[in-house]
Structures are given as C-alpha cells and as structure tokens.
N, C-alpha and C positions, 0 to 999 in steps of 0.2 A: 504494500500500500504506500503510495507517495505521501510524505509528510512535509509540509512547509514549516520552516523554522523561523520563528519570530525572535529577533534580537533587539534589545533595548540599549541605547547608548545614552549615558548620562555623564556630565562633567566629573572629572576626577577630583579627589579631595587633597591630593598632594601635588607638588610641582613635578614629580617624576611620572605621574600618570595623568595624561591629558584627558583621557576618557576612560570610563568603565563600561565594559561590554558584558551583557548578561542575556542568556537565552531565557525567555519568559513564557513561550507558548509554542504549541505545534498545531498545524492546520491539516487535519486528515483530508486526503484527496486533493490537495492543492496543486495548481499548475506550476510550471517552471518559473523561477524568478532569480534575479541576480541583484541582490541588495536594493530592492525596490522600496522606497520610502512609503510607509503606510500611514503613520500618524506623527504629528509634532505637537508637543505640549511644553512650551517654554524651551528649556535647554535639553529636555528629554526627547529623543527621536526613536521611533520603532521602525524596524526594517523587516521585510520578508527577505531574509538573507539568501536562502536556497531551498530547494526541494530535494529531499533524499528519500530513497526507498526504505521502508521498514520491512525487513525480512524476518520471518519466523521459521524456526527449524524444529523438527520433531524431537531432536535429541536435547533441546534446551527447555523442554516444558517444565522441568523442575524449577529452573530459574524464573520462568514466567510466573509460575504459581507463587514463588517467594515474593516477586514484585507485586503481584495482584493482592497478596495478603497484607501488604504494608498499610499503615494508617492512611497514607495518601499514595495510591498507585501512580507510578511515574514512568516517563520516557526519559532516557538519558541521551543528551546531545553531546557528541565528542567533536571538539574544535581544536585547531592549532593556529598559532600566529602565522599570518600570511606573508609571503615574500612578494606579492603582487600589490596592486592598488587597493584591494579590499583589506580591511583590518584583520579578518579571520577567515580561515578556510574551514568549511564544514566537512568533517570527515565521515561521520556515521551517526545514525540514530538507532537506538536499540531499546528493547523492552526488558533486556536481561540485566539485572543488577550485577551478576557475576562478570559479564563481559565488560560492563562499565568500570568495575573495579580493576580489571586487568589494564585498562587504559590509564587509570589514575596511578597505577604502580610505576609507570615509566617516568612520570613527571614532565613529559614533553607536551602532552595534550591537556586541554581544559575540558572537564566533564561537568556539564550542568544537568541538574535534575529538574524536569519540567512536569507538572501535574498532567495526567492523562485525561483527555475528554471522555465523557461517558460512553460515546459510541465506540471509541477505541478500546475501552475496557471490555465492552461486550464482545468485540471482534476477537480480542486476544483470549478471553475466557472461552469462547466457542472453539477456538483453535486448540486450546489446552484440553478441553473436554473430549475433543475428537481424537487427539494423538497421545495423550499422556498415559504412560504405563508405569505403575509403581514398581520400583526395583526392590526385589526381595533381598533382605539382609541375610547373608550366610556367614555364620560364625565359624571361624577356622578352628579346627581341633588340634590339640597338642599331641605330640608323639608320646608314647607310653615309656620310652627309654629314660632311665634315670641318669642324668649327667652330673649330678652333684657328688657322686661317690669317689670319683677319681680326680686327682688334681693335675691333670695334664696342662702343660703350657704355663706353669708358674715359673717365671723367669726364663732365662736362656740356659739351655742344658750345657752349653760349652763353657759357661762361667761358673767357677766353683762358688758355692754358697754355704756359709757356715751355719746359718740359722734360718729362721722364718723370714721370707722375703717381704712380708707385710709389716714387720715390726719397725718401730721408729729407731733410728740409731741412738746408741747410748752416749752419754756425755764423755766417757773415757775413750771412745773409739774415734779414730781419725777417718773422716769420710773424704774420699778423693773423687 
C-alpha cells in the first residue's frame, strides 16, 4: 500500500540547528509527491515529502501483532540526511517495531514513530489474521550423561601443578 509521508519543519531552538524536521502523519493510498508544501502556519510548514510502499511479509506477523498491541499503534518512518537539495531522504516505512529498531541501532538513520490511521490498523490486522501462525515452543532436553564426576581440563597437563589450581596463592609463595 502506498503511504504518503507528512513532514513538519519548525525553526530550531539552537544556533546549530536551523530547522527541526519531524514526521507527523502518513497518508494511506497517497499519490506520488516530492516535498510538496501542504500547509503553512507561521514558521511551521508541513510537506508531503514522499510516497513509499508499505510492504507486509508473512514471516513478520509476530512483529505486526506486537505493534498493533501497543497503546498507540504506529508506523515507523526511516529517514536519513540528504546529500541533494531536499533536507531528508525517505528510506522506508514499516509496521514492524523490530525492523525499526534495527535501523535505530546503526545511528545513521532517523526513525520517527507516527500514529496509524484507523483504516491502516484494520488493513494490517486483517493481514495478520490471515497469515499468522503461532510458533510452538520446544524445550531442549538435556543429555543424561553426568559430566561433573571427572575433572578433565583443569589447567594445562604439560605444566606441573603442586596443589589445587582454584586456590588463591599464599602470602609466602612467590607468584611469577
């Protein structure tokens, strides 16, 4: 599904940041756009920055369920500073909080959390109901062999040891 990304620009509060850019909304089913100005309110300007496809995968339904069960279900917009005339490049939109976290780990991309519109919540929930399969937890069984009876591997066999290798050295001994 194509999602339009709405970005708000407000003046920065420090001399090092001229503007602050923040993703504030998504527009399901939006047409293509390239930083089209939508609204201006004083110094704040809102742009339809880009339209990116939201792709859902059957293997990620657990992540979508996690995102839908949040207090405010959200879409994550991944952006990075641009090297062209636009201030930001829109990289990805995702409904998976796990995938969004992977992008935050690099520190190179900006990840914004945007509330999902109701229609988008219904669309993702329908996809999850259709494709989700609970993964059965299988507990691993231990071997019955007792490994605590023999003390193999304590120290190096080529080095002569006078006493217990786990004891602390005494005050009278010289440790080299």
